[in-house]
Wavefront OBJ file of the C-alpha trace (Angstrom):
o trace
v -11.459 -8.872 -69.903
v -13.831 -11.289 -71.722
v -13.466 -14.014 -69.452
v -13.961 -11.852 -65.984
v -17.287 -10.842 -66.955
v -17.781 -14.792 -67.468
v -17.495 -14.923 -64.006
v -20.554 -14.766 -61.713
v -18.733 -13.016 -59.133
v -17.193 -10.735 -60.334
v -20.333 -9.708 -62.056
v -22.080 -9.107 -58.844
v -19.245 -7.019 -58.098
v -19.377 -4.580 -60.289
v -23.252 -4.428 -60.220
v -23.070 -4.206 -56.165
v -20.322 -0.842 -57.195
v -22.529 0.360 -59.265
v -25.876 0.063 -56.860
v -23.271 1.793 -54.243
v -22.340 4.666 -56.471
v -25.504 5.338 -58.064
v -26.734 5.299 -54.756
v -24.669 7.336 -53.012
v -24.832 10.288 -55.433
v -28.799 10.023 -55.635
v -28.564 10.863 -51.330
v -25.787 13.178 -52.026
v -27.526 15.403 -55.331
v -31.131 15.342 -52.346
v -29.415 16.614 -49.418
v -27.775 19.162 -51.714
v -31.271 20.369 -53.173
v -32.377 20.690 -49.477
v -29.686 23.035 -48.040
v -30.232 24.959 -51.517
v -33.750 25.167 -50.946
v -34.779 23.941 -47.408
v -36.270 27.296 -45.325
v -34.987 26.904 -41.188
v -38.143 26.338 -39.017
v -39.640 24.739 -36.261
v -39.103 25.049 -31.890
v -36.724 26.961 -30.607
v -35.007 27.119 -27.248
v -35.028 29.474 -24.921
v -31.499 30.740 -24.769
v -29.243 33.195 -27.579
v -26.382 33.933 -28.243
v -26.037 37.119 -29.947
v -29.218 36.277 -32.096
v -28.859 32.529 -32.756
v -31.303 30.267 -31.513
v -31.101 26.544 -31.097
v -33.664 23.883 -32.185
v -34.771 21.740 -30.297
v -34.580 18.638 -32.375
v -34.440 15.200 -31.204
v -31.760 13.263 -31.356
v -31.444 11.403 -34.353
v -32.725 7.892 -34.175
v -29.593 6.575 -36.197
v -27.610 7.872 -34.035
v -28.918 7.488 -30.702
v -29.218 3.741 -31.955
v -25.650 3.204 -32.796
v -24.609 5.108 -29.774
v -26.690 2.680 -27.245
v -25.062 -0.248 -29.690
v -21.521 0.927 -29.271
v -21.685 1.096 -25.139
v -23.475 -2.238 -25.187
v -20.801 -3.622 -27.439
v -18.006 -2.134 -25.190
v -19.708 -3.147 -21.613
v -19.783 -6.936 -23.545
v -16.482 -6.415 -24.897
v -14.557 -5.670 -21.390
v -16.540 -8.321 -18.789
v -18.208 -10.726 -21.524
v -16.183 -10.976 -25.116
v -12.821 -10.080 -23.766
v -12.442 -9.625 -20.157
v -9.972 -7.809 -18.819
v -7.493 -10.573 -17.635
v -8.191 -12.744 -20.566
v -4.444 -13.330 -22.735
v -3.382 -10.334 -24.905
v 0.236 -10.266 -26.442
v 0.921 -7.360 -24.392
v -0.153 -9.457 -21.361
v 2.210 -12.135 -22.890
v 5.057 -10.065 -23.076
v 4.993 -8.498 -19.471
v 4.651 -12.342 -18.033
v 7.899 -13.139 -19.739
v 9.738 -10.583 -18.397
v 8.523 -10.456 -14.885
v 9.554 -14.314 -15.104
v 13.068 -13.507 -16.947
v 13.836 -10.827 -13.755
v 13.165 -13.235 -11.193
v 15.488 -15.958 -12.700
v 18.006 -13.275 -13.265
v 17.046 -11.943 -10.026
v 17.666 -15.758 -8.628
v 21.135 -15.981 -10.316
v 22.657 -12.894 -8.795
v 21.278 -12.969 -5.467
v 23.924 -15.322 -3.464
v 26.862 -13.623 -5.379
v 30.329 -14.668 -3.382
v 32.812 -11.631 -2.696
v 34.256 -11.716 -5.738
v 31.106 -11.990 -8.100
v 30.114 -9.283 -6.245
v 33.857 -7.640 -7.333
v 33.838 -8.118 -10.802
v 30.198 -7.353 -11.242
v 30.934 -3.430 -9.925
v 34.326 -3.189 -11.630
v 31.674 -3.518 -14.903
v 29.349 -0.768 -12.960
v 32.230 1.227 -11.910
v 34.078 1.450 -15.158
v 31.095 2.426 -16.941
v 28.981 4.787 -14.356
v 32.413 5.951 -12.412
v 35.847 5.640 -14.321
v 35.378 8.696 -16.488
v 36.093 10.459 -13.105
v 37.695 8.960 -10.731
v 40.378 6.621 -13.177
v 39.508 2.966 -14.235
v 42.273 2.120 -10.825
v 39.841 4.280 -8.214
v 43.113 7.048 -7.872
v 40.782 10.001 -8.876
v 43.393 10.923 -12.305
v 45.725 13.282 -10.344
v 43.163 14.718 -7.685
v 40.478 15.125 -10.335
v 38.218 13.434 -8.234
v 38.775 11.645 -5.246
v 41.094 8.816 -4.200
v 38.020 5.802 -4.215
v 40.938 3.628 -3.096
v 40.931 4.674 0.454
v 37.330 5.370 0.579
v 35.227 3.047 2.836
v 38.347 2.604 5.386
v 39.835 4.472 8.009
v 42.698 6.851 5.842
v 39.540 8.657 4.228
v 38.367 9.184 7.738
v 41.351 10.925 8.650
v 41.984 12.903 4.785
v 38.453 13.870 5.595
v 38.899 15.142 9.186
v 42.573 16.907 8.499
v 41.102 17.803 5.376
v 37.083 18.636 5.314
v 34.569 17.601 3.031
v 32.192 20.153 0.293
v 29.566 16.930 1.930
v 26.179 15.956 0.178
v 24.274 18.644 0.965
v 23.486 17.951 4.724
v 21.428 20.357 6.932
v 25.357 21.083 8.317
v 26.480 22.191 5.146
v 30.384 21.521 4.444
v 32.521 20.071 6.684
v 35.692 22.247 7.745
v 39.036 20.528 8.772
v 39.357 19.875 12.492
v 42.640 21.287 13.762
v 44.355 17.587 15.195
v 46.741 16.199 14.779
v 47.532 13.301 12.438
v 47.494 11.093 15.342
v 44.602 11.675 16.919
v 42.952 11.850 13.938
v 43.622 8.045 13.123
v 42.464 7.410 16.452
v 39.235 9.276 15.584
v 39.192 6.748 12.341
v 39.607 3.487 14.065
v 37.004 4.806 17.192
v 34.660 4.994 13.907
v 35.792 1.900 12.245
v 35.595 -0.479 14.728
v 32.643 0.561 16.887
v 30.613 3.328 15.301
v 30.192 1.696 11.309
v 28.915 -1.316 10.395
v 31.997 -2.801 9.251
v 33.573 -2.882 12.703
v 36.900 -2.622 11.777
v 39.445 -3.954 14.650
v 41.460 -1.818 15.993
v 43.773 -1.497 19.226
v 41.266 -0.842 22.467
v 43.811 1.691 23.652
v 43.210 3.568 21.096
v 39.671 3.166 19.644
v 39.151 3.967 23.538
v 41.710 7.364 22.629
v 39.287 8.124 19.584
v 36.159 7.898 21.443
v 37.220 10.794 23.925
v 38.163 12.374 20.816
v 35.328 11.940 18.378
v 32.762 12.728 21.562
v 34.680 16.550 21.515
v 35.186 17.282 17.782
v 32.608 14.987 15.900
v 29.533 14.495 18.400
v 28.276 18.136 17.311
v 26.707 17.272 13.400
v 26.953 13.495 13.923
v 25.686 12.896 17.448
v 26.913 10.280 20.131
v 26.215 7.195 18.382
v 27.714 8.737 14.849
v 24.071 8.614 13.633
v 23.491 12.351 13.406
v 21.364 15.019 15.818
v 19.108 12.833 17.227
v 15.189 14.448 15.481
v 17.235 15.961 12.252
v 18.131 12.890 10.054
v 19.137 15.227 7.017
v 21.525 17.005 9.342
v 24.730 15.027 8.775
v 25.961 11.805 7.239
v 25.074 8.889 9.753
v 28.226 7.362 10.422
v 27.179 3.872 11.241
v 26.812 3.049 7.258
v 30.611 4.099 6.424
v 32.353 1.903 4.590
v 29.274 -0.564 3.338
v 26.657 -0.386 0.568
v 23.916 1.407 2.401
v 26.596 4.702 2.637
v 27.911 4.271 -1.177
v 24.092 4.471 -2.009
v 22.876 7.676 0.053
v 26.522 9.716 -1.958
v 25.187 7.682 -5.407
v 21.794 9.529 -4.362
v 22.325 12.288 -3.278
v 25.442 13.095 -5.524
v 28.442 15.577 -4.003
v 29.884 19.045 -3.827
v 33.834 17.904 -4.701
v 37.321 20.458 -4.629
v 36.754 21.049 -8.614
v 33.130 20.518 -8.782
v 30.468 18.689 -8.129
v 29.440 14.964 -8.667
v 25.395 14.329 -9.615
v 23.015 11.919 -8.148
v 23.376 9.016 -9.571
v 19.084 8.147 -9.224
v 18.747 8.541 -12.609
v 20.073 4.949 -13.176
v 18.498 3.610 -10.880
v 20.602 0.827 -9.099
v 19.477 -2.092 -7.624
v 20.788 -3.253 -4.176
v 22.670 -6.178 -5.570
v 24.474 -3.285 -8.198
v 25.114 -1.487 -5.039
v 26.314 -3.912 -2.919
v 28.651 -5.063 -5.306
v 30.198 -1.279 -6.660
v 30.782 -1.193 -3.029
v 32.227 -4.520 -3.510
v 34.913 -3.620 -6.228
v 35.648 -0.032 -4.715
v 36.639 -2.130 -1.407
v 38.805 -3.760 -3.230
v 43.229 -3.869 -3.806
v 41.858 -4.106 -7.296
l 1 2 3 4 5 6 7 8 9 10 11 12 13 14 15 16 17 18 19 20 21 22 23 24 25 26 27 28 29 30 31 32 33 34 35 36 37 38 39 40 41 42 43 44 45 46 47 48 49 50 51 52 53 54 55 56 57 58 59 60 61 62 63 64 65 66 67 68 69 70 71 72 73 74 75 76 77 78 79 80 81 82 83 84 85 86 87 88 89 90 91 92 93 94 95 96 97 98 99 100 101 102 103 104 105 106 107 108 109 110 111 112 113 114 115 116 117 118 119 120 121 122 123 124 125 126 127 128 129 130 131 132 133 134 135 136 137 138 139 140 141 142 143 144 145 146 147 148 149 150 151 152 153 154 155 156 157 158 159 160 161 162 163 164 165 166 167 168 169 170 171 172 173 174 175 176 177 178 179 180 181 182 183 184 185 186 187 188 189 190 191 192 193 194 195 196 197 198 199 200 201 202 203 204 205 206 207 208 209 210 211 212 213 214 215 216 217 218 219 220 221 222 223 224 225 226 227 228 229 230 231 232 233 234 235 236 237 238 239 240 241 242 243 244 245 246 247 248 249 250 251 252 253 254 255 256 257 258 259 260 261 262 263 264 265 266 267 268 269 270 271 272 273 274 275 276 277 278 279 280 281 282 283 284 285 286
């Protein structure tokens, strides 16, 4: 204790603290006495709230000065002392994230078909295998068998068995009363002439499928398979069938299945590369 008192800096600090304490006690006691003994007087405003009026007091000089200084300081801080485009840790972090995302996009932009399929397999196992099974088979009918999805076989199945649809205005697609051979002809025509996948087929079968398509499918899907003109949301656009664009429609809208409803996957926010990868895996023989 003796050594502390011999330190001049410590003594000055203690004296300053004591002075602040005495000054605080004096000011507090002064204002408490004013509160006890002072009487309200001064010029009142004309407004009256249940008999209560307001004094016409000027703004306190100290408060006004501090308020003005804060405004000046804020303007200086934003435009001179620390402009909006100046360095910040948050700004540095955002730049680092953007640079990383760009490098990631460059790395995964030009993938081979096998690399896309591997990526799609990983996405499928996390997001889809719970219902469709790790082998895409649909777990014994609990969900759609995706081993035929995007192919001719799936179209044939939809024609003969119908589809619960994806909440288009046309509603549920009912089974069409035609033979399996005729359904296959329609599927060949769709895959070869309408779908952007352009899967080749026998010319005679395509011609037959085109005729059957015009009789059984045009009412909802239109002559070109892109839907009824002027009603883009009426039925699925078959020109996108078999591509990642059609998969994106399914993921976004969800799908009514025979055992329940597949929800929309918009919350996952797949990008185009991920959609292409997922579509590649579904169309693969793996």
